[in-house]
N, C-alpha and C positions, 0 to 999 in steps of 0.2 A: 373389375378393374380397379385399381387403387385412386383414391381421389389425392388432390394436393393437400387436404386437411390432414393426411396421414404422413406428411413430409417430417423426417427426423431432423431437419435443418432449421436453425432459428437465426432470423434477422431483425435487428432492431428491438429485440425484446430480451428480458433477462431469463436465462435457463434455469428453471426451479426444479424440473425433474431431474434427478440424480442419473437416471438412465442414459440421458442424452448429453450429459456434461462429461467433456473428455479434456485430457491435458492438464497442465500446470501442476504436475505431481510434486515437482521440486518445491514450488510455492506452498503447496498443501502441507507438504512435510515440514517445512521451515515454521509454518503456522501452529501446527502441532506441537513441534519441539519447544517454540517459545512459551506456548500456553502452559506447559507442565514444568518449566524451570522454577527453580526456587524463588528467584526474583524475575518475575515474567517482563518481557521487554515489548513494548508496543510498536506498531509497525506502520509504515506509510506505503501503501501499494499504489505506484505510480504507472500510468499507461495512457496512450492517447485513446479517442473515440474507438471503439471496436476492439480493443485488446481483451475484454472479457473480465474488467474489474467487478462489476456487479455480479455477474454470474459467479464469480471465484468466491465472493463474500458470501453469497445465498447459499452455494454448494458447502461451504466451510459450515455455516450455521446448521445446516440440514444434516451433516454427516459427521461431525466432530465427535459425537457420543461413540461411534463406532472405531475411532481412529486412536482414542486414548484410554488409558487404564482405570481412570478414576472420575468418570464424567459427572458423578454426584457432587463434586467440589466446584463445578463451574455452571455457570448460565449464561449462554452467549445469544444475544439478540442482534438483529439487523435493522438499520434505520437508514432511509435515503433522505438526505436533506434538501432535496427538491420538493419536498412537502412543505407547503406553506404554513402548516401548523407549528413549524419550529422557528418563526421569525421573532421571537422573544427569548431571553434567558428563562422565564419562568415556563413557557410553553416546551422548550427544550427539556428542562428538567422533568416536567410532567409526562412528556412523551416517553422519555427513557424509563421511568418509573412504571408507566403503563405496560411497556414492552417486558420489562422485567417480570411484573406480575403476571402476565400472560404466559411466559415461556418457563416460569419456575416449575420444577418437577414437583411431583405429588408428595414425594419424601421431604423435600425442602420447603414445601408449603405447610408442613405441620409446625414450623417455627412461628409461634404466635406473634411474637415482637416484631418479626421481619414483615409479617403479613399486615400488621397494623401500620407500619412506617410506610409501607409500599402505597397504602389507600389515602394518604396524605392527600390535601389540597393546597392551594397557594404556595407553590414550590419557590424555594430561593436557594442560594449557594449553601446556607447554613443546613438547611434540611437536606439537600442533596448529599453533603458531606456526612451526615449523621446516617444516612440510609447506607453508604457504603462502608461506614465504620461498622454497622451492625452485620452486614454481609461478612466482613472480616471476622468479626468475633464469632460468626458461626462456621468460619473455616469455608467460605464459599467466595470464589472469585468471579465477579461479574466481567463478562468482555463484550465490549461494545464495537460491532461492525459498522461503521458510518461510512456511507457512500456519499459521493458528491460533497466531501468536506469543504471545499472551496465555497460553497454557498454561504457558509458561516462567515467567511471573510469578506465577502461582499457586504456583509450587514455590520460594519465595524463599529458604527455607533450602538447597536444593541448588544454587540458582543466584543467590548474592548479587551484591552490587555489583560485586565484583572480577571476576566472570565477565563482566559487561557492559563493564567497564573495558578488559578485553583484547580483546573485539571491537571496541570503539571504535579501539583502537590499530591493529588489522589494517584496519579501513575507512579510517582516516584516512591511512593510509601506503600505500593503494592496493595492499594485498596481497589484497583480496577486496572484492566488493560483495554486499550483502545487499538483497534485495527481499521485505519482510515484509508480509503479510496479517493484519489485525486488525479487530474490529468497532469499536473505538474507536482514537483516537490512542494510541500507546504511551505517550507523556508521561502521558497520564491515568492509565494502568494503575500506571505506576511510582509515581506520587503515592499512589494508593490503597494500595498494598503497601509504601510507605515505602522503595523501592529508590533510592539516589542513585548516579547515573553520568551522565556527559556523553554516554554512548552514545545517550540518548534525544533528543539535540539535533542529531544529524547527518543526520536523515532529511528528504527532500522528501515531502510528503503529496500523495497521489492520492486524491482523494474520489470514490467511486463512488455516493454517496447520491442524487445527482441524477437517477438512472435514465438510460435511453436517450433519445438524440435522437429525433424523429420519423421520421427517415429510418432509423435503426436499428432502432426497432420494427417499421416496416413490412418491413425485411428480415428480420425474425425471423419473423413471421406467414407470409411468403411462402417458408419453408423447405419443401423436398421431401424425401421418403425417398430411398433409393439407386435406387428405381425411378422416380424422377421425379414421385411423385405427392404432391399437397399440399392444402392447404385450398381449397375453392371462394371465390370473390370474396366473397358475401355473409357466409360463415363467417368469413373473414378480417377483415370489418369488425367483427364481433362479437369476435373475439379482441382487436382493437385498442381498442376501446371498454372491454372488461372489464380489459384488462392496463394501461391508463393509463400506459404507457412504464416500467413496473416490470419488470424482467427475470423474477423469479419468477412475477408474476402472468401476465405474457405467456406464459410457458412452460407455466403450469398452465391458461390459457385454451386454449391451443393443444392441450395434450394432451386436455382434456375434449371440446373441440369436433371433434377428430379422431375420438374415439370415438363421438361423435354423428353424425358424417359416415359412418363406416365401418358402424357397425351400425345406422343409420337410426332413431336415437332423436330425440326431440322436442327443440326449443330450450329449452322450458320446463324439461325435465330437465337439460339442460345447465346453464341458469342457475341453478337450485336446488343443483345438484351443486357448481358453482364457488363459490358463496356459503358453503357448507358446508366445503369443502376449504380454502379462503382463510383461514377462521377456524382450522382445524386448525393452520396454519402461523404462526398468530398475526400475520396480515399481512392487511390490508385496503387497498384502493386509496385514494390521498391526492389531494385536490383540489390544482389548481395552485396555490391561495392557500396551502394548508397546507405544500405542498412548498417555496414560497418562504420561508414563515414560519420553517419548520424550518431551511432553509438559513441566513437571516440570524442566528437564535439560536445556531447553531452556530458561525458566524464571529465572534460576539460573545465566545462562550465560549473560543475559540482566542486572541483578543485579550488576554482576561483572564489565560490561562495564560501568553502571552508576556510579559505586563507583570510577572507574579509572578516569573517565571524571571529576567527581566532587571532586577529592580527596584533593585539597588544600583548597577548602571551608569547607570540612568536618574536616580537621585537625584544621582550625581556630575555627570551632565551638566547638570542642572537647576540644582545650585548654582553651576556655572561660567557657565551662561548668565545667571543672574540678576545675577551679579557683573559680567559683561561689560556687560550692559544698564545697570546702576548707574553703572559708569565711564563709559560711553558719554554718559548723560544729564548727568552732572556736566560732562564736557568740552564738551558742546553749549551748557549753560548759561554755562560761563565764556567761549566763543567769542562768545556774543551779549551779554555784559556783565551777565548776571544775577547772577553772583558774581564777586568780584575774586580777584586772586592769593593774597592773604592767607587768604581763606575757603577757596580750593581746597587750599591748603597744609594748613590745619587739618582739613579733610576726610580727605585722605590719611593724615595723622599718626594720626587717631583710628582710621581703618581698620586700619592697620599695627599698632596696639596690641592691637585685638581679634583 
């Protein structure tokens, strides 16, 4: 008999084994495409708890070499900022350097100057910038996959606006690419913490809040363990219904129903257990209407934030547009004889005085 330890479903932990990672094909394709562009663009992966942000980052780090044509020109590392070791700028820089040193390929490791820089101590922003300058000299793009990025913003005294300005400089000049995961848009966090930097304006958002597609959800409940054993057809239908295309709920439903199947428990027990545990994760299934409503409200919020960020430019544009419309209207009126030359001259003289 199979044991619960053979269960192919994960709840509350990052999926590090590529065999058990499913879904997010569109997001993975976008990450690979952005990675190989001439001017790499950095990305903010956004999603509430249970959408699979961490697993997506780890899977990308583990599999990017099989998805692009020239992996020797990249070194991709994963860092979770829930790690207390990153509570100062020096520790952050040192941790990044150590990860790059560990993950650099054997062919890249032959570069003596790069190797010496990575082994420095007492890191600061100047040494950090020199490191990425050397990577660029060697035609290698470091990619930092940073999880729980909001943890840095909670430490605004240790990581002020100047810290993010320096990261913006490195990203904008293609010294490195950053893929960051957070529960909300970084721009929202920065405003809450009153941290001002253009760094928060350079990221493309990848929103995971919509959940899985029906095809991805089906693929997840069809997962099998290393022995090739999975849920029965009837049990899979239950998992799909309970999970409602939400990654966390699908994993939770799969795990509970696996236990039900292996230990021959009743479906009544499974449903009761699922309802209890889903409340523990502060997560309950959403109807399609609520999912649609949530998405539309989020888009309105993003639009308001964009308008607020670009308010001055929009005011200038609006003023110029109004002036252009007024001038056009006057010229049309003149062409149709609604006003004569003297009236037209008078209008422009009054405008020039103002």
